C-alpha positions in Angstrom: -0.1 -0.2 0.1 1.2 3.4 -0.6 1.9 5.8 2.2 0.7 9.1 1.9 1.1 12.5 4.0 -1.3 15.2 4.4 -0.7 18.8 5.1 -3.0 21.6 5.3 -6.2 22.7 6.9 -7.0 24.7 9.7 -9.7 27.6 11.1 -11.3 29.7 8.2 -14.5 31.8 8.3 -17.3 30.9 5.9 -16.7 31.9 2.5 -13.1 31.2 3.0 -10.7 28.8 1.1 -8.0 26.5 2.0 -6.0 24.0 0.4 -5.0 20.3 1.3 -2.3 18.6 0.0 -1.8 14.9 -0.1 2.0 13.5 -1.1 3.5 10.5 -1.3 7.5 9.5 -2.2 6.8 6.2 -3.5 6.8 5.4 -7.3 3.8 3.6 -7.6 1.8 6.6 -6.5 1.8 8.1 -9.7 -0.1 4.9 -10.7 -2.9 5.1 -7.7 -6.1 6.6 -7.8 -6.4 9.4 -5.3 -9.9 10.3 -3.1 -10.6 12.8 -0.3 -13.0 11.6 2.0 -14.1 13.4 5.2 -15.8 12.6 8.4 -17.8 15.1 10.9 -18.4 13.9 14.4 -21.1 11.2 14.7 -21.5 11.1 11.0 -20.1 8.4 8.7 -16.8 9.0 6.5 -18.2 10.3 3.1 -16.7 10.9 -0.3 -15.6 14.2 -1.2 -13.7 14.0 -4.8 -11.3 11.6 -6.5 -8.8 11.8 -9.4 -7.6 8.9 -11.7 -3.8 8.3 -11.8 -3.4 10.1 -15.0 -5.2 13.0 -13.6 -7.4 13.3 -16.8 -10.5 12.3 -14.8 -12.3 13.7 -11.7 -15.4 13.2 -9.4 -16.7 15.6 -7.1 -19.5 14.9 -4.5 -22.6 16.7 -5.0 -22.4 18.6 -1.7 -18.8 20.2 -3.0 -19.4 20.2 -6.8 -18.4 24.1 -8.1 -16.6 24.7 -4.8 -14.2 22.3 -4.3 -11.5 21.0 -6.9 -9.3 18.1 -6.8 -6.0 18.2 -9.1 -2.7 16.3 -9.3 0.6 17.9 -10.1 2.4 17.0 -13.3 4.9 14.9 -11.4 2.0 12.8 -9.9 3.8 13.2 -6.7 1.0 15.3 -4.8 -2.8 15.6 -4.8 -4.5 19.0 -4.3 -7.9 19.7 -2.6 -8.6 23.4 -3.2 -11.8 24.3 -1.3 -13.4 27.5 -2.2 -16.6 29.2 -0.5 -16.4 27.1 2.8 -19.4 26.3 4.7 -19.8 25.6 8.2 -21.1 22.0 7.1 -18.0 21.5 5.6 -16.4 21.1 9.0 -14.7 17.8 9.4 -11.6 15.9 9.3 -10.4 15.4 6.0 -8.7 12.2 4.6 -6.6 11.4 1.6 -6.6 7.7 0.3 -4.9 6.1 -2.6 -5.5 2.8 -4.5 -4.2 1.1 -7.3 -5.3 2.1 -10.6 -9.1 2.8 -10.6 -11.2 5.4 -8.5 -14.0 4.6 -6.2 -16.2 6.5 -4.0 -16.1 3.5 -1.2 -13.7 4.0 1.3 -13.4 0.5 2.2 -11.5 0.0 -1.2 -8.6 2.5 -0.2 -5.7 1.0 1.3 -3.4 3.7 1.8 -4.8 6.5 4.2 -3.7 9.9 5.2 -3.5 10.9 9.0 -6.4 13.2 8.4 -6.6 16.8 9.1 -9.2 19.2 10.8 -11.2 21.7 8.7 -13.3 23.7 10.7 -15.5 26.7 9.1 -16.8 29.1 11.5 -20.0 31.0 10.5 
């Protein structure tokens, strides 16, 4: 499994922006699909966005569509989640996850997880 390390997150006011990063040094990261999930207190972990290993295809949950954007750098060592127009309901711990080749919206299919990062949006 690929080891990934997250960075970013923090506290922001409603309407603000944050960028999360997910990086891995393993060569195999260039051939892994990556997704972001989030989990709010007392709730199930939910899919946020995913990107294919090539970066050619992305998928965003309806709740974040038009506000969040997942991208991958050309070297395929880092995946970003740009979060604009943040709302209080976006408050959660955000996780980066990786799996070989194909993307999925199911967290159980990912075997490489980041440590999680707190995003808090104040109203």
